[in-house]
C-alpha positions as CSV (number, residue, x, y, z in Angstrom):
1,X,0.0,0.0,0.0
2,X,0.9,3.7,-0.3
3,X,0.8,6.2,2.5
4,X,0.8,10.0,2.2
5,X,1.8,12.0,5.3
6,X,1.2,15.7,5.4
7,X,2.9,18.2,7.7
8,X,3.3,22.0,8.1
9,X,-0.2,23.2,8.8
10,X,-1.1,25.6,11.6
11,X,-2.3,29.0,12.6
12,X,-1.0,32.1,10.7
13,X,-1.9,35.7,10.5
14,X,-3.3,37.3,7.3
15,X,-0.4,38.1,5.0
16,X,1.7,35.4,6.5
17,X,3.3,32.3,5.0
18,X,3.2,28.5,5.5
19,X,4.8,25.6,3.7
20,X,3.1,22.3,3.6
21,X,4.9,19.0,2.9
22,X,3.6,15.6,1.8
23,X,5.8,12.5,1.8
24,X,4.7,9.4,-0.1
25,X,5.9,6.0,1.0
26,X,5.1,2.3,0.5
27,X,4.8,0.2,-2.6
28,X,5.7,2.9,-5.2
29,X,6.8,2.0,-8.7
30,X,6.2,5.5,-10.0
31,X,4.6,8.7,-8.8
32,X,2.7,10.6,-11.5
33,X,0.8,13.8,-10.7
34,X,0.8,15.1,-7.1
35,X,-1.4,17.8,-5.9
36,X,-3.0,19.7,-3.1
37,X,-6.7,20.1,-2.4
38,X,-8.6,21.9,0.3
39,X,-11.9,21.8,2.0
40,X,-13.4,24.6,4.0
41,X,-16.3,24.0,6.4
42,X,-19.6,23.6,4.5
43,X,-17.8,23.6,1.2
44,X,-16.8,21.0,-1.3
45,X,-13.2,19.9,-1.7
46,X,-11.5,21.9,-4.3
47,X,-8.2,21.7,-6.3
48,X,-5.5,24.1,-5.1
49,X,-2.5,23.1,-7.2
50,X,-1.1,20.1,-9.1
51,X,2.3,19.2,-10.4
52,X,3.1,16.6,-13.0
53,X,6.0,14.2,-12.8
54,X,7.9,16.4,-15.2
55,X,7.3,19.6,-13.3
56,X,4.3,21.0,-15.1
57,X,2.0,22.9,-12.8
58,X,-1.6,24.1,-12.6
59,X,-3.2,26.4,-10.0
60,X,-6.6,27.4,-9.0
61,X,-7.3,31.0,-10.0
62,X,-7.8,31.9,-6.3
63,X,-4.1,31.0,-5.4
64,X,-2.2,32.0,-8.5
65,X,0.7,34.3,-7.7
66,X,0.5,33.5,-4.0
67,X,1.0,29.7,-3.8
68,X,3.8,27.6,-5.4
69,X,3.8,23.8,-5.7
70,X,7.0,21.9,-6.1
71,X,8.3,18.3,-5.7
72,X,11.4,16.4,-4.9
73,X,11.2,13.2,-6.9
74,X,14.2,11.7,-5.0
75,X,12.2,12.0,-1.7
76,X,8.7,11.3,-3.1
77,X,7.6,14.6,-1.6
78,X,5.5,17.4,-2.8
79,X,5.4,20.9,-1.2
80,X,3.1,23.8,-1.2
81,X,4.6,27.2,-0.4
82,X,1.7,29.5,0.6
83,X,2.4,33.3,0.8
84,X,0.1,36.3,1.3
85,X,-2.4,34.1,3.1
86,X,-6.0,35.3,3.4
87,X,-8.7,34.2,5.9
88,X,-10.5,32.6,3.0
89,X,-7.6,30.2,2.6
90,X,-8.6,28.6,5.9
91,X,-9.3,24.9,5.3
92,X,-8.1,21.4,5.7
93,X,-5.5,20.8,3.1
94,X,-5.2,17.3,1.6
95,X,-2.4,15.8,-0.4
96,X,-3.2,13.7,-3.4
97,X,-1.0,11.4,-5.6
98,X,-1.5,9.3,-8.6
99,X,0.6,6.2,-8.0
100,X,1.7,3.2,-10.0
101,X,2.5,0.4,-7.6
102,X,3.6,-1.9,-10.5
103,X,4.4,-1.3,-14.2
104,X,1.6,-3.5,-15.4
105,X,-1.3,-2.3,-13.3
106,X,-3.2,1.0,-13.7
107,X,-2.4,3.8,-11.3
108,X,-4.5,4.6,-8.2
109,X,-5.1,7.9,-6.4
110,X,-4.2,8.2,-2.8
111,X,-5.1,10.8,-0.2
112,X,-3.3,12.1,2.9
113,X,-5.1,12.5,6.2
114,X,-5.3,16.3,5.9
115,X,-3.7,19.2,7.7
116,X,-5.5,22.2,9.1
117,X,-4.5,25.7,7.9
118,X,-6.1,28.6,9.8
119,X,-5.6,32.2,8.7
120,X,-6.8,34.5,11.4
121,X,-5.6,37.5,13.4
């Protein structure tokens, strides 16, 4: 199986910064796209940013210019650098990865347990 473990959430003031990390471990043959999603109370889970295995990135309009997604393929880790945080960024942030566990089986998507980010003064 595959495990995704997130870290780096917390409480930050508006305008502040946080960096989230997500490390993948287990039966990994290849990691394809990795991404971050978030879910605020009473709202649906939404895509924040995604990065392909080759480094291509995509961001939600609401975070463009403020958030940066990156990955370290040697460490099977994806990061989310969040700057200029706003109260509306408050949510549980989830890591997601598209993982091949063997070369001959289709990939599966895995989720982390989530980490709380709260932006408040």
